[in-house]
ZABATI-599441 format. One record per residue (C-alpha): residue in one letter; y, x, z. Coordinates in pm, 1 decimal, always signed. Layout:
# ZABATI-599441
(A,(Y,X,Z))
...
This chain:
# ZABATI-599441
(M,(+12.9,+58.1,+34.8))
(S,(+354.3,+184.7,-75.9))
(T,(+614.5,+166.1,+105.1))
(A,(+881.9,+174.4,-56.6))
(M,(+1073.9,-92.9,-190.8))
(S,(+1081.8,-241.5,-544.8))
(P,(+1292.6,-415.7,-714.7))
(A,(+1062.2,-582.7,-974.2))
(L,(+825.3,-698.8,-710.7))
(T,(+1069.7,-832.0,-502.2))
(A,(+1169.8,-1005.1,-775.7))
(A,(+845.7,-1091.8,-829.6))
(T,(+771.1,-1255.0,-498.8))
(T,(+1129.8,-1383.9,-417.2))
(G,(+985.0,-1621.5,-789.3))
(R,(+632.7,-1680.8,-582.2))
(V,(+827.3,-1822.6,-314.9))
(L,(+1052.0,-2038.0,-495.4))
(R,(+747.8,-2198.0,-743.2))
(Q,(+566.3,-2324.1,-406.7))
(L,(+891.3,-2430.7,-273.2))
(R,(+881.7,-2632.7,-568.3))
(H,(+542.1,-2791.9,-556.0))
(D,(+604.0,-2867.0,-184.9))
(H,(+808.5,-3214.7,-181.0))
(R,(+840.9,-3219.6,+173.4))
(T,(+926.9,-2918.4,+289.2))
(V,(+1182.5,-2896.0,+5.9))
(A,(+1298.1,-3284.2,+157.7))
(M,(+1333.2,-3099.0,+465.8))
(M,(+1554.7,-2830.0,+346.4))
(V,(+1777.5,-3021.3,+206.8))
(L,(+1829.9,-3362.2,+347.9))
(L,(+1771.8,-3305.2,+695.7))
(P,(+2073.3,-3148.1,+775.9))
(S,(+2338.5,-3387.1,+601.7))
(L,(+2095.9,-3672.9,+775.9))
(L,(+2126.7,-3579.2,+1155.9))
(L,(+2480.7,-3473.9,+1013.2))
(G,(+2519.1,-3834.9,+930.4))
(L,(+2388.4,-3931.2,+1309.9))
(L,(+2604.7,-3755.5,+1505.2))
(Y,(+2863.2,-3885.3,+1297.3))
(L,(+2806.9,-4267.3,+1380.5))
(V,(+2705.8,-4174.7,+1729.7))
(W,(+3163.8,-4062.1,+1698.5))
(Q,(+3254.0,-4277.3,+1463.4))
(D,(+3408.7,-4498.5,+1719.3))
(V,(+3488.9,-4222.1,+2034.9))
(P,(+3878.6,-4252.7,+2043.9))
(T,(+4066.4,-3951.3,+1954.5))
(A,(+4415.0,-3855.7,+2127.6))
(P,(+4710.7,-3798.6,+1900.1))
(G,(+4719.3,-3481.9,+1692.3))
(Q,(+4390.3,-3378.5,+1774.5))
(P,(+4062.0,-3305.2,+1553.6))
(S,(+3797.7,-3591.3,+1612.6))
(T,(+3477.5,-3519.7,+1834.9))
(F,(+3276.0,-3486.1,+1467.1))
(D,(+3546.9,-3332.2,+1286.6))
(R,(+3548.0,-3033.8,+1596.9))
(V,(+3112.6,-3063.4,+1686.7))
(G,(+2974.7,-3195.1,+1317.3))
(L,(+3177.3,-2833.3,+1141.2))
(T,(+2944.0,-2633.6,+1410.3))
(M,(+2693.7,-2784.5,+1288.8))
(L,(+2685.3,-2710.3,+980.7))
(G,(+2599.3,-2352.1,+1056.5))
(I,(+2321.8,-2473.7,+1334.1))
(F,(+2134.4,-2705.1,+1174.9))
(P,(+2101.3,-2439.0,+840.1))
(F,(+1994.8,-2188.6,+1111.2))
(V,(+1709.7,-2460.5,+1328.8))
(V,(+1543.1,-2561.8,+994.4))
(M,(+1529.8,-2242.2,+881.8))
(F,(+1375.7,-2103.5,+1128.6))
(L,(+1122.7,-2369.9,+1148.7))
(V,(+1021.3,-2351.7,+750.9))
(T,(+1065.0,-1997.1,+714.3))
(S,(+815.1,-1898.8,+1092.7))
(I,(+523.2,-2163.5,+958.9))
(A,(+589.8,-2041.7,+605.7))
(M,(+493.2,-1692.6,+686.1))
(L,(+235.5,-1768.7,+935.6))
(R,(+24.6,-2014.1,+609.6))
(E,(+4.5,-1677.9,+421.0))
(R,(-153.3,-1533.2,+651.3))
(T,(-357.5,-1792.4,+789.6))
(S,(-499.6,-1832.4,+432.6))
(G,(-579.2,-1472.9,+387.0))
(T,(-310.3,-1455.5,+97.6))
(L,(-88.6,-1167.2,+298.3))
(E,(-429.3,-980.2,+278.0))
(R,(-511.4,-973.4,-24.2))
(L,(-98.9,-907.1,-90.6))
(L,(-83.1,-614.3,+138.5))
(T,(-395.3,-417.9,-79.2))
(T,(-177.3,-471.4,-448.9))
(P,(+148.1,-216.8,-443.7))
(L,(+342.6,-475.5,-298.0))
(S,(+535.1,-335.0,+75.3))
(R,(+633.1,-536.9,+313.5))
(L,(+925.6,-511.3,+251.0))
(D,(+943.6,-603.4,-79.4))
(L,(+740.7,-892.2,+59.4))
(L,(+1010.9,-1043.7,+349.2))
(A,(+1300.7,-921.8,+126.1))
(G,(+1144.5,-1158.1,-164.1))
(Y,(+1063.1,-1405.2,+117.5))
(G,(+1431.4,-1367.5,+211.4))
(T,(+1603.1,-1437.0,-82.5))
(A,(+1384.5,-1729.7,-202.5))
(F,(+1478.7,-1903.1,+121.4))
(G,(+1805.9,-1750.9,+77.1))
(L,(+1861.3,-1948.0,-233.9))
(A,(+1703.2,-2257.4,-115.9))
(A,(+1991.9,-2204.6,+219.3))
(A,(+2255.9,-2181.2,-68.8))
(V,(+2109.5,-2576.7,-259.3))
(Q,(+2110.4,-2664.0,+106.0))
(A,(+2418.6,-2576.3,+234.9))
(V,(+2639.6,-2747.0,-60.4))
(V,(+2476.5,-3000.9,-48.0))
(T,(+2591.4,-3061.2,+292.4))
(V,(+2927.6,-2957.5,+302.8))
(T,(+2953.6,-3177.7,+6.0))
(V,(+2810.2,-3488.3,+202.0))
(A,(+3007.4,-3419.3,+543.4))
(T,(+3275.9,-3417.3,+355.8))
(T,(+3257.6,-3667.1,+144.8))
(L,(+2990.7,-3974.8,+302.4))
(Y,(+3168.4,-3886.9,+629.1))
(D,(+3509.7,-3775.2,+571.8))
(L,(+3479.7,-3430.9,+796.6))
(E,(+3808.7,-3270.2,+802.6))
(V,(+3796.4,-2853.1,+768.1))
(A,(+4156.7,-2692.7,+749.7))
(G,(+4029.0,-2354.4,+558.5))
(S,(+3846.1,-2310.8,+234.7))
(L,(+3498.8,-2520.7,+177.9))
(A,(+3380.7,-2232.9,+17.0))
(L,(+3418.3,-2044.7,+392.9))
(V,(+3200.5,-2286.0,+519.8))
(V,(+2970.8,-2301.0,+292.3))
(L,(+2935.8,-1906.3,+315.2))
(I,(+2882.5,-1888.1,+696.1))
(A,(+2616.6,-2164.3,+604.2))
(V,(+2422.3,-1945.8,+428.9))
(V,(+2439.4,-1671.4,+626.4))
(D,(+2340.7,-1816.3,+910.0))
(A,(+2049.0,-2012.5,+760.3))
(A,(+2013.1,-1613.6,+629.7))
(L,(+1962.8,-1558.4,+1001.1))
(G,(+1719.3,-1823.5,+1078.3))
(V,(+1474.1,-1686.1,+814.0))
(A,(+1547.9,-1339.7,+906.3))
(L,(+1443.4,-1497.9,+1267.4))
(G,(+1170.5,-1691.9,+1133.1))
(L,(+965.1,-1444.0,+987.5))
(L,(+1012.0,-1180.6,+1321.4))
(A,(+863.6,-1496.1,+1524.1))
(S,(+596.8,-1554.1,+1273.1))
(A,(+475.4,-1200.8,+1308.2))
(F,(+381.6,-1237.0,+1666.8))
(A,(+171.9,-1613.0,+1612.3))
(R,(-168.7,-1687.5,+1492.0))
(S,(-86.4,-2047.2,+1496.1))
(E,(+137.2,-2252.2,+1379.6))
(F,(+182.6,-2469.4,+1691.8))
(Q,(+287.4,-2037.8,+1806.1))
(A,(+527.6,-2089.6,+1554.8))
(V,(+671.2,-2380.1,+1675.3))
(Q,(+684.5,-2290.8,+2042.9))
(F,(+905.7,-2017.1,+1949.9))
(M,(+1237.0,-2228.1,+1825.6))
(P,(+1298.1,-2321.5,+2180.1))
(V,(+1261.7,-1939.1,+2290.1))
(I,(+1457.6,-1828.4,+2021.8))
(V,(+1712.0,-2080.3,+1925.7))
(L,(+1775.9,-2328.4,+2176.5))
(P,(+1876.7,-2015.3,+2422.5))
(Q,(+2153.3,-1953.4,+2147.4))
(F,(+2258.3,-2340.6,+2105.1))
(F,(+2324.7,-2387.7,+2478.7))
(L,(+2528.4,-2017.4,+2479.2))
(C,(+2733.1,-1975.6,+2158.2))
(G,(+3046.7,-2172.1,+2327.3))
(L,(+2947.4,-2571.1,+2146.3))
(L,(+2825.4,-2697.0,+2464.1))
(V,(+3063.3,-2514.1,+2739.7))
(P,(+3352.0,-2279.0,+2608.0))
(R,(+3240.4,-1930.8,+2652.9))
(D,(+3521.8,-1852.3,+2829.1))
(Q,(+3501.7,-2124.1,+3109.0))
(M,(+3060.4,-2000.6,+3154.4))
(A,(+2991.4,-1763.8,+3437.4))
(G,(+3004.8,-1400.8,+3390.4))
(W,(+2674.1,-1267.7,+3317.1))
(L,(+2681.4,-1605.7,+3086.4))
(Q,(+2882.2,-1440.2,+2846.5))
(A,(+2764.8,-1118.8,+2847.2))
(V,(+2430.8,-1340.7,+2681.2))
(S,(+2624.3,-1463.7,+2459.9))
(D,(+2807.5,-1170.0,+2320.7))
(V,(+2464.5,-1051.0,+2236.2))
(L,(+2345.4,-1387.4,+2029.3))
(P,(+2406.0,-1430.1,+1646.6))
(L,(+2503.6,-1779.3,+1645.4))
(T,(+2784.6,-1792.7,+1918.2))
(Y,(+2964.3,-1545.4,+1622.6))
(A,(+2811.0,-1813.5,+1301.3))
(V,(+3032.0,-2052.7,+1556.3))
(E,(+3300.8,-1891.3,+1645.9))
(A,(+3358.3,-1865.5,+1259.1))
(L,(+3339.9,-2236.2,+1224.0))
(Q,(+3577.8,-2235.4,+1391.2))
(E,(+3837.7,-2071.3,+1277.9))
(V,(+3772.5,-2188.8,+911.4))
(G,(+3821.8,-2517.8,+1130.7))
(R,(+4133.6,-2418.3,+1212.0))
(S,(+4290.8,-2180.6,+1013.8))
(P,(+4394.0,-2251.6,+638.5))
(E,(+4339.9,-1864.5,+550.9))
(A,(+4045.7,-1687.1,+606.3))
(T,(+4075.7,-1473.9,+923.5))
(G,(+3944.5,-1164.2,+1046.8))
(T,(+3846.4,-1252.8,+1355.1))
(M,(+3599.7,-1542.7,+1058.7))
(W,(+3505.9,-1228.3,+841.0))
(T,(+3420.8,-1001.7,+1183.1))
(D,(+3192.4,-1258.0,+1277.4))
(V,(+2971.9,-1320.3,+937.6))
(G,(+2946.2,-953.9,+973.9))
(I,(+2790.0,-966.3,+1281.8))
(V,(+2511.7,-1233.1,+1121.4))
(A,(+2489.5,-1088.0,+888.2))
(G,(+2397.3,-706.3,+1004.9))
(A,(+2153.6,-893.3,+1315.6))
(A,(+1980.6,-1081.7,+989.4))
(V,(+1924.0,-757.4,+803.8))
(L,(+1828.9,-610.0,+1134.9))
(A,(+1573.1,-900.2,+1222.6))
(L,(+1438.2,-816.4,+810.8))
(A,(+1368.9,-464.1,+918.1))
(L,(+1198.5,-543.8,+1272.0))
(A,(+955.3,-835.9,+1054.6))
(A,(+878.8,-580.8,+799.0))
(G,(+749.8,-323.7,+1145.2))
(T,(+595.6,-639.8,+1329.3))
(L,(+398.5,-778.6,+1054.7))
(R,(+60.8,-832.2,+1069.1))
(R,(-196.4,-891.3,+785.3))
(R,(-401.9,-1175.2,+997.6))
(T,(-355.6,-1362.1,+1274.6))
(S,(-636.3,-1189.5,+1475.8))
């Protein structure tokens, strides 16, 4: 098995994964439609909640950040299960006896699901700003970009989690371990400056914190800010690091 990356093999892996996705209608529906449906549920929950004059509505404030959180959660779940199926079916073991390297495999998966995440982000942002009347001060293109980068983080962490799971049930069990702490401490439920000092310190090392902050920057500023770009870079760097760790820990079999 080769240890060096090959663009051709990475592209071939990307194509294979995309073809598999195209025939898995349930997974495609989950990735593309589920975030919009969940966002619609939040819209209905907060539709009649009074808003103070001059303040954004609860849906505008929270719904915007959910445009980053929902793709992160969905892509984590889908990717971790998809990679685990490759191992349990024996496909992964056969692939790794070819010149395909672990980095080729994971980069191909990351690219394929990244493209799916881009479609997901465009659909969700379009539905949110048209059907649900979500108002954003900044560029919608930046919202899509942040959502895609955050989904890529979900993909990378899903691939990393799949390396330690032996069954699909175990893969799902990793979601509350990896996702929920980030959701609780990202600043959405309670502003980070109101948390205990040690919780703020934990929040500072969780990548979802920076995705939420980036979306909040877009929500209140018509122009892209330096803080937003720094946050996007941190999330992207965390995704690359997770992919590298996944490549180093990926096993051929579940046993």
